[in-house]
C-alpha positions in Angstrom: -46.7 -26.8 -37.8 -47.2 -29.8 -35.5 -46.3 -29.9 -31.8 -43.7 -32.5 -32.6 -41.8 -29.8 -34.5 -41.4 -27.9 -31.2 -39.3 -30.8 -29.9 -35.7 -29.7 -29.2 -32.7 -31.3 -31.0 -30.7 -32.3 -28.0 -26.9 -32.1 -28.3 -25.4 -35.0 -26.3 -21.9 -33.5 -26.2 -23.3 -30.3 -24.6 -25.1 -32.4 -21.9 -21.9 -34.3 -21.2 -20.0 -31.0 -21.0 -22.5 -29.6 -18.4 -22.2 -32.8 -16.3 -18.4 -32.4 -16.4 -18.6 -28.8 -15.4 -21.4 -29.0 -12.8 -21.0 -32.4 -11.3 -22.5 -35.8 -11.3 -23.8 -36.4 -7.8 -27.3 -35.7 -6.6 -26.5 -32.1 -5.7 -26.0 -31.3 -9.4 -29.6 -32.1 -10.3 -31.0 -28.6 -10.1 -28.1 -26.8 -11.8 -28.0 -29.5 -14.6 -31.8 -29.1 -15.1 -31.5 -25.3 -15.1 -28.8 -25.5 -17.8 -30.9 -27.8 -19.9 -34.0 -25.7 -19.6 -32.1 -22.4 -20.3 -30.8 -24.0 -23.6 -34.0 -25.7 -24.8 -36.8 -23.9 -23.0 -38.0 -27.1 -21.4 -36.5 -30.4 -20.2 -36.4 -32.8 -23.3 -36.7 -36.4 -22.4 -33.5 -37.2 -24.3 -31.5 -34.7 -22.3 -32.8 -36.1 -19.0 -31.9 -39.6 -20.1 -28.4 -38.4 -20.9 -28.1 -36.9 -17.4 -29.3 -40.2 -15.8 -26.8 -42.2 -17.9 -23.9 -39.8 -17.1 -24.4 -39.1 -13.4 -25.1 -40.8 -10.1 -28.7 -39.4 -10.3 -31.3 -42.0 -11.0 -34.4 -41.4 -13.2 -36.9 -41.1 -10.3 -34.7 -38.6 -8.5 -34.2 -36.4 -11.5 -37.9 -36.6 -12.5 -38.8 -35.8 -8.8 -36.7 -32.6 -8.9 -38.0 -31.7 -12.3 -41.7 -32.0 -11.2 -41.2 -30.5 -7.7 -40.0 -27.1 -8.9 -42.4 -24.9 -10.8 -39.5 -23.4 -12.9 -39.1 -26.6 -14.9 -41.2 -27.6 -17.9 -41.4 -31.1 -19.3 -43.1 -30.1 -22.5 -41.9 -27.8 -25.3 -42.9 -24.1 -25.2 -44.0 -21.9 -28.0 -41.8 -19.4 -29.6 -43.2 -16.8 -27.3 -44.2 -17.2 -23.6 -47.2 -15.5 -22.1 -47.2 -15.5 -18.3 -50.5 -14.7 -16.7 -50.3 -13.9 -13.0 -52.7 -15.8 -10.7 -51.6 -14.4 -7.4 -54.4 -13.3 -5.1 -54.8 -9.8 -6.5 -54.8 -10.9 -10.1 -57.0 -13.9 -9.3 -59.7 -11.8 -7.7 -59.4 -9.1 -10.5 -60.1 -11.6 -13.3 -57.0 -13.6 -14.3 -59.2 -16.5 -15.2 -61.0 -14.3 -17.8 -57.7 -13.2 -19.2 -56.7 -16.9 -19.6 -59.9 -17.7 -21.3 -59.6 -14.8 -23.7 -56.0 -15.7 -24.5 -56.8 -19.4 -25.1 -59.6 -18.3 -27.4 -57.5 -16.1 -29.6 -54.8 -18.8 -29.7 -57.3 -21.5 -30.6 -56.3 -23.6 -27.5 -59.5 -25.6 -26.7 -58.0 -28.6 -24.9 -57.7 -27.8 -21.1 -54.6 -30.0 -20.9 -52.8 -28.0 -23.5 -51.1 -24.6 -23.1 -49.4 -24.0 -26.5 -51.1 -22.9 -29.7 -51.1 -25.6 -32.4 -48.9 -23.5 -34.6 -46.2 -23.2 -31.9 -46.5 -19.5 -31.7 -47.4 -18.9 -28.0 -47.5 -20.8 -24.7 -49.8 -19.5 -22.0 -48.3 -20.2 -18.5 -50.0 -19.5 -15.2 -47.6 -18.1 -12.6 -48.0 -17.5 -8.9 -47.0 -13.8 -8.9 -45.4 -11.3 -11.3 -44.9 -8.7 -8.6 -47.3 -6.1 -10.0 -50.2 -6.6 -7.5 -51.4 -3.0 -7.7 -51.8 -3.4 -11.5 -53.8 -6.6 -11.4 -54.6 -8.6 -13.4 -51.3 -8.7 -15.3 -49.7 -10.7 -18.1 -46.2 -10.7 -19.4 -45.4 -11.4 -23.1 -41.7 -11.9 -23.5 -40.3 -9.1 -21.2 -43.2 -6.7 -21.6 -45.9 -6.4 -18.8 -49.5 -5.6 -19.6 -51.4 -4.3 -16.5 -55.1 -3.8 -15.6 -56.4 -6.3 -18.1 -59.8 -7.3 -19.2 -60.1 -10.2 -21.6 -60.5 -8.0 -24.7 -57.4 -6.0 -23.6 -55.3 -9.1 -23.4 -56.4 -10.1 -27.0 -55.6 -6.6 -28.3 -52.1 -6.6 -26.6 -51.4 -10.1 -28.0 -52.6 -9.2 -31.5 -50.2 -6.2 -31.4 -47.4 -8.4 -30.2 -48.1 -11.0 -32.9 -48.1 -8.4 -35.6 -44.8 -6.9 -34.4 -43.1 -10.3 -34.5 -44.8 -11.7 -37.6 -46.8 -14.4 -35.8 -50.2 -15.8 -36.7 -52.9 -16.1 -34.0 -54.6 -19.4 -34.8 -57.9 -18.6 -33.1 -58.2 -15.1 -34.7 -60.7 -14.9 -37.5 -60.3 -12.4 -40.3 -57.4 -10.3 -41.4 -58.5 -7.1 -39.7 -56.5 -5.2 -37.1 -57.5 -6.2 -33.6 -56.3 -2.9 -32.1 -59.1 -0.4 -31.8 -58.9 3.3 -31.7 -59.0 4.6 -28.1 -58.2 1.2 -26.7 -56.3 0.3 -23.6 -53.4 -0.5 -26.0 -53.0 3.2 -26.9 -53.1 4.1 -23.2 -50.4 1.6 -22.6 -48.1 2.8 -25.4 
């Protein structure tokens, strides 16, 4: 699977409907972008072009809003999102090691990339998850995994991948990554 296959198929009639419902002046920029991102998981260029064409918002204003707020993404995300907390408690407790471990098991070697080549997972750094006493923490989908070491993060991700039928591109071999007596069992 190529990264291009992650590109969303934008529905122009849906964008036009949102413009009609939300509005077309500059105050509508954030709610329009939120609607687009909720639908597609990121802000496809075609959708943003449709907003510019159908509203009073110019391209630089819309792009400025999209890049100012951390909630918006300009690139496609994988089928599953991994959020790694980098708040102070998580940072000093090893969030960078968690990131390195996740990127390794996902085969993400380019520092500019955050999504596995097969489109399975995207690793996103977030400012705070709100679990400071359990640092470092990652969230996969809606499930939080606390007190992580790099190997724990890999085991949790391997278990998640197996449960949803995903392949981890950086994982070698077909063996089960979950070890007996691991932090995974303590979490379960």
